[in-house]
C-alpha positions as CSV (number, residue, x, y, z in Angstrom):
1,M,89.7,116.5,118.8
2,S,89.9,115.1,122.2
3,A,93.1,115.3,124.3
4,P,94.0,111.6,123.9
5,D,93.7,111.9,120.1
6,S,95.8,115.1,119.9
7,A,98.4,113.6,122.2
8,R,98.5,110.4,120.0
9,W,99.2,112.4,116.8
10,A,101.5,115.0,118.3
11,D,104.7,112.9,118.1
12,I,104.1,111.3,114.7
13,A,106.0,112.5,111.7
14,F,104.0,113.5,108.6
15,E,105.5,110.6,106.6
16,D,104.3,108.2,109.3
17,R,100.8,109.7,109.1
18,M,100.8,109.4,105.4
19,S,101.6,105.7,105.7
20,T,98.0,105.3,106.9
21,V,96.7,106.7,103.6
22,E,96.0,104.7,100.5
23,F,95.1,106.2,97.1
24,R,93.0,104.1,94.8
25,V,93.6,106.0,91.6
26,G,90.8,105.9,89.0
27,E,91.2,106.4,85.3
28,R,89.0,109.5,85.4
29,A,90.3,112.6,87.1
30,H,87.7,113.8,89.7
31,I,89.1,117.3,89.5
32,S,89.8,119.2,86.3
33,V,91.5,122.5,85.9
34,D,90.9,124.9,83.0
35,S,94.4,126.5,82.5
36,E,92.9,129.1,80.1
37,V,90.8,130.5,83.0
38,C,93.8,130.2,85.4
39,R,96.0,132.4,83.2
40,S,94.1,135.4,84.4
41,C,94.3,134.5,88.1
42,T,96.5,136.7,90.3
43,T,96.2,134.9,93.6
44,R,96.9,131.2,92.7
45,A,95.1,130.3,95.9
46,C,94.8,126.7,94.8
47,V,98.6,126.3,94.8
48,T,99.0,127.6,98.3
49,A,95.9,126.1,99.8
50,C,96.1,122.4,98.6
51,P,97.2,120.4,101.7
52,A,98.6,117.7,99.3
53,D,100.6,120.3,97.3
54,L,99.1,119.0,94.0
55,F,98.8,122.3,92.1
56,A,101.8,123.8,90.2
57,P,102.0,126.9,88.1
58,T,103.2,126.4,84.6
59,A,105.7,128.6,82.6
60,D,102.9,129.7,80.3
61,G,100.7,131.0,83.2
62,G,98.4,128.0,83.6
63,I,98.0,125.5,86.4
64,L,98.9,121.9,86.4
65,F,97.0,119.5,88.7
66,N,97.9,115.9,89.6
67,Y,94.9,114.2,91.0
68,E,96.5,110.9,91.9
69,Q,97.2,111.7,95.6
70,C,94.3,114.1,96.3
71,F,92.7,114.0,99.8
72,E,89.3,115.0,98.2
73,C,89.0,117.8,100.8
74,G,87.6,120.3,98.2
75,T,89.9,123.1,99.5
76,C,90.9,124.0,95.9
77,Y,87.3,124.4,94.8
78,Q,86.4,126.5,97.8
79,V,89.3,129.0,97.6
80,C,89.2,129.4,93.8
81,D,87.4,132.6,92.8
82,A,87.7,132.2,89.1
83,E,84.4,130.8,87.7
84,G,85.0,127.6,85.7
85,A,88.6,127.2,86.7
86,I,88.1,124.1,88.8
87,T,85.5,121.4,88.3
88,W,85.3,119.1,91.3
89,T,83.4,115.8,91.6
90,Y,83.8,112.7,93.8
91,P,85.9,110.0,92.3
92,D,84.2,107.0,90.7
93,G,83.0,104.3,93.1
94,G,85.8,102.4,94.8
95,H,88.5,105.0,93.9
96,G,90.0,107.9,95.8
97,V,91.6,108.3,99.1
98,V,91.3,105.6,101.8
99,F,92.3,106.3,105.4
100,R,93.4,103.3,107.4
101,Q,94.0,102.8,111.1
102,G,97.7,103.3,111.8
């Protein structure tokens, strides 16, 4: 990031930055989580790594995921070390996150 860009964003609150993001929610979730696989996970890396804070542990040891405000960064898929726990695909055409100029 160049100096002018970093200076431009330095004084902007997170809420103001998020106002430049639109989520076009599709009917099909582009990420699915297999709670049965997650029950044996000890790290819960997806919960702490997701920048949108969309993963939540459930009382029965599983993981709940809400895809509606996903940034589509793939962080959850990259940090998960439990095979088959997270299935990640791109949203259907015309859906997903849209970044606008602020």
